[in-house]
BALOBA-1460 file (C-alpha; in Angstrom, 3 decimals):
// residues 249
<rec num="1" residu="m" x="93.230" y="-23.210" z="-33.468"/>
<rec num="2" residu="l" x="90.400" y="-23.493" z="-35.971"/>
<rec num="3" residu="s" x="92.537" y="-25.867" z="-38.022"/>
<rec num="4" residu="t" x="92.708" y="-28.385" z="-35.184"/>
<rec num="5" residu="y" x="88.973" y="-29.056" z="-35.560"/>
<rec num="6" residu="q" x="89.622" y="-30.930" z="-38.801"/>
<rec num="7" residu="d" x="90.670" y="-33.980" z="-36.777"/>
<rec num="8" residu="g" x="87.165" y="-35.301" z="-36.166"/>
<rec num="9" residu="t" x="86.321" y="-33.009" z="-33.249"/>
<rec num="10" residu="g" x="84.767" y="-30.163" z="-35.269"/>
<rec num="11" residu="m" x="81.042" y="-29.448" z="-35.424"/>
<rec num="12" residu="n" x="80.728" y="-29.392" z="-39.219"/>
<rec num="13" residu="e" x="81.187" y="-31.896" z="-42.041"/>
<rec num="14" residu="g" x="81.352" y="-34.981" z="-39.863"/>
<rec num="15" residu="g" x="83.856" y="-33.437" z="-37.495"/>
<rec num="16" residu="r" x="86.200" y="-32.247" z="-40.255"/>
<rec num="17" residu="r" x="85.448" y="-28.510" z="-40.118"/>
<rec num="18" residu="p" x="85.015" y="-26.070" z="-37.222"/>
<rec num="19" residu="g" x="81.548" y="-24.849" z="-36.288"/>
<rec num="20" residu="w" x="80.154" y="-21.908" z="-34.368"/>
<rec num="21" residu="r" x="80.884" y="-23.340" z="-30.926"/>
<rec num="22" residu="d" x="84.448" y="-24.183" z="-31.984"/>
<rec num="23" residu="f" x="84.813" y="-20.587" z="-33.168"/>
<rec num="24" residu="e" x="83.624" y="-19.161" z="-29.847"/>
<rec num="25" residu="r" x="85.964" y="-21.397" z="-27.850"/>
<rec num="26" residu="s" x="88.911" y="-20.554" z="-30.082"/>
<rec num="27" residu="v" x="88.293" y="-16.815" z="-29.726"/>
<rec num="28" residu="a" x="88.013" y="-17.096" z="-25.950"/>
<rec num="29" residu="t" x="91.199" y="-19.154" z="-25.708"/>
<rec num="30" residu="a" x="93.200" y="-16.989" z="-28.108"/>
<rec num="31" residu="l" x="92.255" y="-13.747" z="-26.326"/>
<rec num="32" residu="g" x="92.396" y="-15.074" z="-22.782"/>
<rec num="33" residu="g" x="88.677" y="-14.645" z="-22.246"/>
<rec num="34" residu="d" x="85.719" y="-16.716" z="-21.203"/>
<rec num="35" residu="a" x="83.013" y="-18.335" z="-23.354"/>
<rec num="36" residu="p" x="79.848" y="-18.529" z="-21.193"/>
<rec num="37" residu="e" x="78.131" y="-20.953" z="-23.624"/>
<rec num="38" residu="s" x="74.738" y="-19.775" z="-22.439"/>
<rec num="39" residu="k" x="71.871" y="-17.575" z="-23.592"/>
<rec num="40" residu="f" x="73.848" y="-14.487" z="-22.565"/>
<rec num="41" residu="i" x="73.915" y="-11.664" z="-25.099"/>
<rec num="42" residu="f" x="77.714" y="-12.012" z="-25.533"/>
<rec num="43" residu="d" x="79.476" y="-15.209" z="-26.580"/>
<rec num="44" residu="v" x="82.943" y="-14.261" z="-25.292"/>
<rec num="45" residu="l" x="83.851" y="-12.027" z="-22.356"/>
<rec num="46" residu="l" x="87.272" y="-10.361" z="-22.167"/>
<rec num="47" residu="f" x="88.933" y="-8.856" z="-19.112"/>
<rec num="48" residu="d" x="91.154" y="-5.835" z="-18.522"/>
<rec num="49" residu="p" x="93.658" y="-6.365" z="-15.690"/>
<rec num="50" residu="e" x="93.913" y="-2.582" z="-15.254"/>
<rec num="51" residu="k" x="90.141" y="-2.310" z="-14.710"/>
<rec num="52" residu="p" x="89.058" y="-5.049" z="-12.305"/>
<rec num="53" residu="g" x="85.402" y="-5.906" z="-12.642"/>
<rec num="54" residu="i" x="85.069" y="-4.398" z="-16.117"/>
<rec num="55" residu="k" x="84.471" y="-6.726" z="-19.058"/>
<rec num="56" residu="y" x="84.313" y="-6.402" z="-22.830"/>
<rec num="57" residu="g" x="81.899" y="-8.491" z="-24.852"/>
<rec num="58" residu="l" x="82.248" y="-10.171" z="-28.211"/>
<rec num="59" residu="s" x="79.168" y="-11.422" z="-30.004"/>
<rec num="60" residu="c" x="80.557" y="-14.109" z="-32.318"/>
<rec num="61" residu="k" x="78.795" y="-15.039" z="-35.544"/>
<rec num="62" residu="m" x="79.763" y="-17.623" z="-38.158"/>
<rec num="63" residu="g" x="78.304" y="-18.603" z="-41.487"/>
<rec num="64" residu="n" x="78.831" y="-19.734" z="-45.068"/>
<rec num="65" residu="q" x="78.573" y="-16.144" z="-46.294"/>
<rec num="66" residu="l" x="81.947" y="-15.259" z="-47.796"/>
<rec num="67" residu="d" x="80.583" y="-15.371" z="-51.330"/>
<rec num="68" residu="r" x="77.878" y="-12.876" z="-50.300"/>
<rec num="69" residu="i" x="80.651" y="-10.463" z="-49.348"/>
<rec num="70" residu="d" x="82.109" y="-10.845" z="-52.838"/>
<rec num="71" residu="r" x="78.728" y="-10.320" z="-54.515"/>
<rec num="72" residu="q" x="77.202" y="-7.622" z="-52.346"/>
<rec num="73" residu="g" x="79.949" y="-6.185" z="-50.166"/>
<rec num="74" residu="r" x="77.922" y="-7.114" z="-47.077"/>
<rec num="75" residu="a" x="78.601" y="-9.432" z="-44.187"/>
<rec num="76" residu="f" x="75.896" y="-11.442" z="-42.449"/>
<rec num="77" residu="m" x="74.872" y="-12.101" z="-38.885"/>
<rec num="78" residu="e" x="71.795" y="-13.521" z="-37.228"/>
<rec num="79" residu="l" x="71.179" y="-11.151" z="-34.339"/>
<rec num="80" residu="s" x="68.562" y="-13.278" z="-32.604"/>
<rec num="81" residu="n" x="65.899" y="-15.890" z="-33.194"/>
<rec num="82" residu="s" x="63.880" y="-15.065" z="-30.098"/>
<rec num="83" residu="y" x="60.440" y="-15.334" z="-31.657"/>
<rec num="84" residu="k" x="58.548" y="-14.801" z="-28.390"/>
<rec num="85" residu="k" x="60.587" y="-11.830" z="-27.171"/>
<rec num="86" residu="f" x="60.212" y="-10.068" z="-30.503"/>
<rec num="87" residu="w" x="56.475" y="-10.572" z="-30.612"/>
<rec num="88" residu="d" x="55.989" y="-9.645" z="-26.960"/>
<rec num="89" residu="h" x="57.797" y="-6.379" z="-27.632"/>
<rec num="90" residu="l" x="55.746" y="-5.658" z="-30.745"/>
<rec num="91" residu="n" x="52.509" y="-6.464" z="-28.925"/>
<rec num="92" residu="s" x="53.438" y="-3.978" z="-26.198"/>
<rec num="93" residu="k" x="53.447" y="-1.307" z="-28.894"/>
<rec num="94" residu="g" x="50.101" y="-2.348" z="-30.317"/>
<rec num="95" residu="i" x="51.617" y="-4.252" z="-33.251"/>
<rec num="96" residu="t" x="50.023" y="-7.678" z="-33.663"/>
<rec num="97" residu="h" x="49.936" y="-10.599" z="-36.089"/>
<rec num="98" residu="d" x="46.842" y="-9.025" z="-37.587"/>
<rec num="99" residu="n" x="48.262" y="-5.587" z="-38.371"/>
<rec num="100" residu="f" x="52.053" y="-5.848" z="-38.492"/>
<rec num="101" residu="k" x="52.197" y="-6.027" z="-42.282"/>
<rec num="102" residu="n" x="50.556" y="-2.596" z="-42.354"/>
<rec num="103" residu="e" x="53.074" y="-1.260" z="-39.832"/>
<rec num="104" residu="a" x="56.353" y="-2.182" z="-41.513"/>
<rec num="105" residu="s" x="58.359" y="0.845" z="-40.381"/>
<rec num="106" residu="q" x="57.070" y="0.836" z="-36.829"/>
<rec num="107" residu="a" x="57.679" y="-2.904" z="-36.505"/>
<rec num="108" residu="g" x="61.196" y="-2.701" z="-37.906"/>
<rec num="109" residu="i" x="62.196" y="0.199" z="-35.689"/>
<rec num="110" residu="a" x="60.846" y="-1.606" z="-32.634"/>
<rec num="111" residu="l" x="62.752" y="-4.815" z="-33.415"/>
<rec num="112" residu="v" x="66.090" y="-3.048" z="-33.792"/>
<rec num="113" residu="e" x="65.527" y="-0.978" z="-30.679"/>
<rec num="114" residu="l" x="64.800" y="-4.134" z="-28.681"/>
<rec num="115" residu="v" x="68.138" y="-5.710" z="-29.664"/>
<rec num="116" residu="k" x="69.936" y="-2.463" z="-28.802"/>
<rec num="117" residu="n" x="68.277" y="-2.477" z="-25.397"/>
<rec num="118" residu="w" x="69.560" y="-5.980" z="-24.678"/>
<rec num="119" residu="y" x="73.107" y="-4.655" z="-24.926"/>
<rec num="120" residu="v" x="72.404" y="-1.415" z="-23.100"/>
<rec num="121" residu="q" x="70.968" y="-3.312" z="-20.132"/>
<rec num="122" residu="e" x="74.375" y="-4.974" z="-19.597"/>
<rec num="123" residu="s" x="76.282" y="-1.689" z="-19.864"/>
<rec num="124" residu="l" x="78.080" y="0.251" z="-17.162"/>
<rec num="125" residu="v" x="75.508" y="3.034" z="-17.445"/>
<rec num="126" residu="y" x="72.721" y="0.687" z="-16.326"/>
<rec num="127" residu="g" x="74.668" y="-0.934" z="-13.523"/>
<rec num="128" residu="g" x="76.156" y="-3.776" z="-15.565"/>
<rec num="129" residu="n" x="79.849" y="-4.615" z="-15.801"/>
<rec num="130" residu="i" x="80.374" y="-4.557" z="-19.566"/>
<rec num="131" residu="d" x="81.950" y="-1.654" z="-21.430"/>
<rec num="132" residu="i" x="79.574" y="-1.557" z="-24.399"/>
<rec num="133" residu="q" x="81.582" y="1.101" z="-26.221"/>
<rec num="134" residu="r" x="84.559" y="-1.270" z="-26.465"/>
<rec num="135" residu="s" x="82.497" y="-4.376" z="-27.216"/>
<rec num="136" residu="s" x="81.778" y="-5.601" z="-30.721"/>
<rec num="137" residu="y" x="80.627" y="-8.244" z="-33.165"/>
<rec num="138" residu="l" x="83.178" y="-10.687" z="-34.540"/>
<rec num="139" residu="i" x="82.096" y="-12.513" z="-37.691"/>
<rec num="140" residu="l" x="83.789" y="-15.530" z="-39.259"/>
<rec num="141" residu="s" x="82.673" y="-15.951" z="-42.872"/>
<rec num="142" residu="y" x="83.648" y="-18.897" z="-45.067"/>
<rec num="143" residu="n" x="82.765" y="-20.539" z="-48.374"/>
<rec num="144" residu="t" x="82.590" y="-24.048" z="-49.762"/>
<rec num="145" residu="e" x="86.054" y="-23.672" z="-51.293"/>
<rec num="146" residu="g" x="87.584" y="-23.502" z="-47.827"/>
<rec num="147" residu="w" x="88.357" y="-19.787" z="-47.532"/>
<rec num="148" residu="y" x="87.742" y="-17.874" z="-44.303"/>
<rec num="149" residu="q" x="87.769" y="-14.230" z="-43.234"/>
<rec num="150" residu="l" x="87.142" y="-12.358" z="-39.982"/>
<rec num="151" residu="h" x="85.360" y="-9.010" z="-39.693"/>
<rec num="152" residu="q" x="84.868" y="-6.944" z="-36.576"/>
<rec num="153" residu="f" x="81.898" y="-4.572" z="-36.374"/>
<rec num="154" residu="p" x="80.749" y="-2.113" z="-33.722"/>
<rec num="155" residu="l" x="77.576" y="-2.819" z="-31.802"/>
<rec num="156" residu="e" x="75.894" y="0.290" z="-33.177"/>
<rec num="157" residu="f" x="73.288" y="-0.224" z="-35.876"/>
<rec num="158" residu="p" x="72.215" y="2.174" z="-38.607"/>
<rec num="159" residu="d" x="69.350" y="4.387" z="-37.463"/>
<rec num="160" residu="p" x="66.319" y="2.167" z="-38.219"/>
<rec num="161" residu="a" x="64.154" y="5.255" z="-38.712"/>
<rec num="162" residu="q" x="66.316" y="6.234" z="-41.683"/>
<rec num="163" residu="l" x="65.828" y="2.926" z="-43.496"/>
<rec num="164" residu="d" x="63.069" y="1.886" z="-45.891"/>
<rec num="165" residu="w" x="61.047" y="-0.927" z="-44.278"/>
<rec num="166" residu="l" x="58.713" y="-3.015" z="-46.386"/>
<rec num="167" residu="f" x="57.204" y="-6.415" z="-47.020"/>
<rec num="168" residu="p" x="58.190" y="-7.319" z="-50.585"/>
<rec num="169" residu="t" x="55.548" y="-9.075" z="-52.656"/>
<rec num="170" residu="r" x="55.655" y="-11.358" z="-55.668"/>
<rec num="171" residu="h" x="53.029" y="-12.992" z="-57.828"/>
<rec num="172" residu="h" x="52.889" y="-16.750" z="-58.316"/>
<rec num="173" residu="q" x="50.126" y="-18.690" z="-60.067"/>
<rec num="174" residu="g" x="47.691" y="-15.834" z="-59.683"/>
<rec num="175" residu="q" x="48.420" y="-15.303" z="-55.996"/>
<rec num="176" residu="t" x="50.229" y="-12.456" z="-54.252"/>
<rec num="177" residu="i" x="52.859" y="-13.765" z="-51.851"/>
<rec num="178" residu="t" x="54.238" y="-11.489" z="-49.153"/>
<rec num="179" residu="g" x="57.827" y="-11.955" z="-48.075"/>
<rec num="180" residu="n" x="59.662" y="-11.262" z="-44.833"/>
<rec num="181" residu="l" x="60.023" y="-7.798" z="-43.356"/>
<rec num="182" residu="r" x="63.069" y="-6.103" z="-44.871"/>
<rec num="183" residu="a" x="64.932" y="-2.832" z="-44.452"/>
<rec num="184" residu="y" x="66.963" y="-1.163" z="-47.186"/>
<rec num="185" residu="d" x="69.418" y="1.676" z="-47.447"/>
<rec num="186" residu="r" x="70.471" y="3.159" z="-50.763"/>
<rec num="187" residu="e" x="72.925" y="0.331" z="-51.410"/>
<rec num="188" residu="g" x="70.965" y="-2.752" z="-50.460"/>
<rec num="189" residu="m" x="69.259" y="-4.805" z="-47.778"/>
<rec num="190" residu="v" x="70.289" y="-4.095" z="-44.176"/>
<rec num="191" residu="f" x="67.847" y="-6.111" z="-42.024"/>
<rec num="192" residu="e" x="65.475" y="-9.006" z="-42.570"/>
<rec num="193" residu="w" x="63.008" y="-10.450" z="-40.059"/>
<rec num="194" residu="y" x="61.323" y="-13.851" z="-40.337"/>
<rec num="195" residu="g" x="58.360" y="-12.877" z="-38.196"/>
<rec num="196" residu="e" x="56.034" y="-15.654" z="-39.336"/>
<rec num="197" residu="s" x="58.471" y="-18.538" z="-39.120"/>
<rec num="198" residu="g" x="61.566" y="-18.845" z="-36.942"/>
<rec num="199" residu="g" x="61.647" y="-15.255" z="-35.715"/>
<rec num="200" residu="q" x="65.218" y="-14.691" z="-36.920"/>
<rec num="201" residu="l" x="66.375" y="-11.089" z="-37.200"/>
<rec num="202" residu="k" x="69.239" y="-10.928" z="-39.690"/>
<rec num="203" residu="y" x="71.648" y="-8.047" z="-40.182"/>
<rec num="204" residu="y" x="73.765" y="-7.362" z="-43.270"/>
<rec num="205" residu="p" x="76.333" y="-4.658" z="-42.455"/>
<rec num="206" residu="h" x="78.427" y="-3.298" z="-45.308"/>
<rec num="207" residu="i" x="82.060" y="-4.316" z="-44.945"/>
<rec num="208" residu="s" x="83.047" y="-0.648" z="-45.151"/>
<rec num="209" residu="q" x="81.598" y="-0.377" z="-41.631"/>
<rec num="210" residu="a" x="84.007" y="-2.974" z="-40.242"/>
<rec num="211" residu="t" x="86.516" y="-1.660" z="-37.729"/>
<rec num="212" residu="w" x="88.932" y="-4.482" z="-38.608"/>
<rec num="213" residu="a" x="89.190" y="-7.319" z="-41.103"/>
<rec num="214" residu="s" x="91.651" y="-10.168" z="-41.427"/>
<rec num="215" residu="q" x="93.268" y="-11.347" z="-44.586"/>
<rec num="216" residu="r" x="91.515" y="-14.322" z="-46.124"/>
<rec num="217" residu="f" x="92.949" y="-17.632" z="-45.020"/>
<rec num="218" residu="q" x="92.516" y="-21.369" z="-45.259"/>
<rec num="219" residu="l" x="92.807" y="-23.941" z="-42.524"/>
<rec num="220" residu="e" x="96.239" y="-25.440" z="-42.066"/>
<rec num="221" residu="p" x="96.474" y="-28.994" z="-43.446"/>
<rec num="222" residu="l" x="96.771" y="-31.599" z="-40.728"/>
<rec num="223" residu="p" x="99.928" y="-33.706" z="-40.563"/>
<rec num="224" residu="d" x="99.804" y="-37.002" z="-42.430"/>
<rec num="225" residu="r" x="98.577" y="-40.033" z="-40.498"/>
<rec num="226" residu="i" x="97.220" y="-37.965" z="-37.641"/>
<rec num="227" residu="e" x="94.922" y="-39.929" z="-35.369"/>
<rec num="228" residu="d" x="91.302" y="-39.056" z="-34.773"/>
<rec num="229" residu="g" x="91.266" y="-36.169" z="-32.312"/>
<rec num="230" residu="l" x="89.144" y="-37.890" z="-29.690"/>
<rec num="231" residu="i" x="91.282" y="-41.017" z="-29.696"/>
<rec num="232" residu="a" x="94.476" y="-38.961" z="-29.538"/>
<rec num="233" residu="k" x="93.218" y="-37.094" z="-26.495"/>
<rec num="234" residu="v" x="92.149" y="-40.244" z="-24.694"/>
<rec num="235" residu="k" x="95.569" y="-41.829" z="-25.264"/>
<rec num="236" residu="l" x="97.312" y="-38.656" z="-24.071"/>
<rec num="237" residu="y" x="95.201" y="-38.063" z="-20.987"/>
<rec num="238" residu="f" x="94.657" y="-41.670" z="-19.875"/>
<rec num="239" residu="p" x="97.521" y="-43.747" z="-21.312"/>
<rec num="240" residu="d" x="97.317" y="-46.566" z="-18.764"/>
<rec num="241" residu="q" x="93.560" y="-47.007" z="-19.086"/>
<rec num="242" residu="w" x="93.832" y="-46.874" z="-22.873"/>
<rec num="243" residu="d" x="96.498" y="-49.568" z="-22.958"/>
<rec num="244" residu="r" x="94.480" y="-51.848" z="-20.710"/>
<rec num="245" residu="t" x="91.319" y="-51.308" z="-22.791"/>
<rec num="246" residu="y" x="93.224" y="-51.860" z="-26.041"/>
<rec num="247" residu="r" x="94.584" y="-55.154" z="-24.715"/>
<rec num="248" residu="g" x="91.084" y="-56.153" z="-23.607"/>
<rec num="249" residu="e" x="91.868" y="-56.231" z="-19.910"/>
């Protein structure tokens, strides 16, 4: 399915490569689910015919991060870029723009707990209809050489209280520059938050935590002389109208 988006209908590289929305739609179609295409916490919802009313969520992430996996053994996902929600939550705990760099651990713990709460609020325990225990992240990583790989991760995060949170600093032209909030375990960086710019909270799970991983693959080459995907669909769906338009009628 991803390979079909090389025909001019894909989101990336002028329509010649699939993008994140193409990935979500392909997952939903392949697994018989639904892609809400909204601000909902899950990108794909799956259904169990033996449990009417119960759903399973997939949070789909995609990025040019396959080489990172080779270098660091860690995948990548942007959990959220909700700048306002993050800061509102921090403010409710007394953490502000003025003091958050002195409260690295408290800020980091609060951010992770907020994301966890977003999922919990949709769970069966809280009156929702999503089985959180059987929901997961699905990450599609790729590189510029055209290789792809899927990883599935549980929704659980490492305990943020057990991580080392800090604002790294560096010196440049006599000035001390403070970086983004980061969290580390003994093997490397786990979280990073861009609190002073876009508000992105990024998560770098180690691939050893994946519950499933695909083999690496490349997109299937399209047949020779294939028409542009949009034109091909128009001709298939509306042959009479296409013929009249082509003849200038």
